C-alpha positions in Angstrom: -1.3 -55.9 16.5 1.7 -57.2 14.5 4.8 -55.2 13.6 3.6 -55.3 9.9 0.2 -53.9 10.9 1.8 -51.1 12.9 4.1 -50.3 10.0 1.1 -50.2 7.5 -0.9 -48.0 9.9 2.1 -45.6 10.3 2.6 -45.5 6.5 -1.1 -44.7 6.0 -1.2 -42.0 8.7 2.2 -40.3 7.8 0.8 -38.3 4.9 -2.2 -37.2 7.0 0.2 -36.1 9.8 2.4 -34.3 7.4 -0.6 -32.5 5.9 -1.9 -31.5 9.4 1.6 -30.2 10.4 1.8 -28.2 7.2 -1.7 -26.7 7.8 -0.7 -25.8 11.4 2.5 -24.2 10.2 0.6 -22.3 7.5 -2.0 -21.1 10.1 0.8 -19.6 12.2 2.2 -17.6 9.2 1.3 -13.9 9.6 -1.1 -12.5 7.1 0.1 -9.8 4.8 0.1 -6.4 6.5 1.4 -2.9 5.6 4.4 -1.6 7.5 5.1 2.1 7.5 7.0 4.6 9.6 4.9 7.8 9.9 7.2 10.8 10.2 7.7 12.4 13.6 5.2 15.2 14.3 2.3 13.5 12.3 -0.8 12.2 14.1 -3.6 9.9 12.8 -6.6 12.2 12.6 -9.1 10.0 10.7 -9.8 6.4 9.8 -12.6 5.8 7.3 -14.0 2.5 6.2 -16.0 2.0 3.0 -16.9 -1.3 1.3 -13.7 -2.7 0.0 -11.5 0.2 1.2 -9.9 1.6 4.4 -8.4 5.1 4.6 -6.1 6.4 7.3 -5.2 10.2 7.3 -2.3 11.7 9.2 -1.6 15.4 9.7 1.1 17.5 11.5 0.0 18.1 15.1 -1.0 21.7 14.5 -3.1 21.1 11.4 -6.8 20.0 10.8 -8.7 18.2 8.1 -10.3 21.4 7.2 -7.0 23.4 7.0 -3.8 21.5 6.3 -0.6 22.1 4.5 0.8 18.5 4.6 -1.0 15.2 4.7 -0.3 11.5 4.6 -3.0 9.2 3.3 -2.9 5.4 3.3 -5.5 3.6 1.4 -6.1 -0.1 1.6 -8.2 -1.6 -1.2 -9.5 -5.1 -0.4 -10.4 -7.5 -3.3 -12.8 -10.2 -2.2 -12.5 -12.2 -5.4 -9.7 -12.2 -7.9 -6.4 -10.3 -7.7 -6.0 -6.6 -7.5 -4.9 -4.8 -10.6 -1.2 -4.4 -11.2 0.3 -1.1 -9.9 1.0 0.1 -13.4 -2.7 0.2 -14.2 -3.5 2.1 -11.0 -0.7 4.5 -11.7 -2.2 5.1 -15.2 -5.6 5.6 -13.6 -4.2 8.2 -11.1 -2.4 10.1 -13.9 -5.6 10.2 -16.1 -7.7 11.3 -13.1 -5.2 13.9 -12.0 -4.8 15.4 -15.5 -8.6 15.6 -16.0 -9.2 17.0 -12.5 -6.4 19.5 -12.6 -6.1 21.8 -15.6 -2.5 22.7 -16.2 -1.0 19.7 -14.3 2.6 19.2 -15.0 3.7 16.0 -16.7 3.9 13.4 -13.9 7.1 11.5 -12.9 6.3 7.8 -12.8 8.1 4.6 -11.9 7.1 0.9 -11.8 9.1 -1.9 -10.2 9.1 -3.7 -6.8 9.0 -2.5 -3.2 11.6 -3.5 -0.6 9.8 -6.8 0.1 9.6 -7.8 -3.5 6.0 -6.9 -4.2 4.9 -5.2 -7.5 4.9 -1.5 -6.9 4.4 1.8 -8.7 5.3 5.4 -7.8 4.3 8.8 -9.1 5.0 12.4 -8.4 2.0 14.5 -9.4 1.8 18.3 -9.4 -1.4 20.4 -9.6 -0.7 24.2 -9.8 -4.3 24.9 -8.6 -6.7 22.3 -7.3 -10.1 23.3 -8.6 -11.8 22.2 -5.4 -9.5 24.0 -2.9 -8.0 26.7 -5.1 -4.6 25.7 -3.7 -1.7 24.0 -5.3 -1.2 20.3 -4.5 2.0 18.3 -4.9 1.6 14.6 -4.3 4.0 11.7 -4.0 2.4 8.2 -4.4 3.4 4.7 -3.8 1.2 1.8 -4.8 2.0 -1.8 -3.7 0.2 -4.9 -4.7 -0.4 -7.7 -2.2 -2.1 -11.0 -2.8 -5.7 -9.7 -2.4 -5.1 -6.0 -1.6 -3.7 -2.9 -3.1 -2.1 -0.3 -0.9 -1.7 3.3 -1.8 0.4 5.7 0.3 0.5 9.4 -0.4 2.4 12.3 0.9 0.7 15.5 -0.1 1.8 19.2 0.1 -0.6 22.1 -0.5 2.3 24.2 -1.7 5.4 23.7 -3.7 7.7 21.7 -1.4 11.3 22.5 -0.9 14.0 20.0 -1.9 14.3 18.9 1.8 10.6 18.3 2.0 10.6 16.3 -1.2 13.3 14.1 0.3 11.2 13.7 3.4 8.2 12.5 1.4 10.3 10.0 -0.6 12.0 8.8 2.5 8.6 8.1 4.1 7.4 6.2 1.0 10.5 4.1 1.2 9.4 2.9 4.6 6.1 1.6 3.2 6.2 -2.1 2.4 4.3 -5.3 3.0 5.3 -8.1 5.3 3.8 -11.5 5.5 3.2 -14.2 2.9 5.2 -14.7 -0.3 5.3 -11.8 -2.9 2.9 -11.8 -5.8 3.9 -11.1 -9.4 2.6 -8.6 -11.9 3.5 -5.0 -12.5 
């Protein structure tokens, strides 16, 4: 084979090699995953799987699913086609559901922006003086984060009016919740 033939073959194969290298590099990229630091003293007590959703529940070591005062819930909604809704829409849905399900609910505190990793995020603080199902007060801090094909919702719930220090603890936990992996998506 002549030098010219080798050069032509190399020029023809170069784009194919570059494409293969790019595919191999992409295959090594980690997929998106949620990162969180569960507060000390909490233990995972339940993992539930439903079509399109996973739920992990965490409680302090001395509490049960039937009788708890504090709870952390992490929901992972999986969208097989299309993109998940923006966090602002989910925050609005939460607020509407909360106000319908809890007569006398205080006006929620809401924020929409981006999480520490640059993904669209929303947050809410919702207060229910008396949950009709349990008869107990519920005070919930939410963070909603949108990934490429998933929506993550982390909640820190109190079944009583939390102290200022407990509020800080809940917000500090939610600040640890973020997504790592592929590039951020847009859309609040």
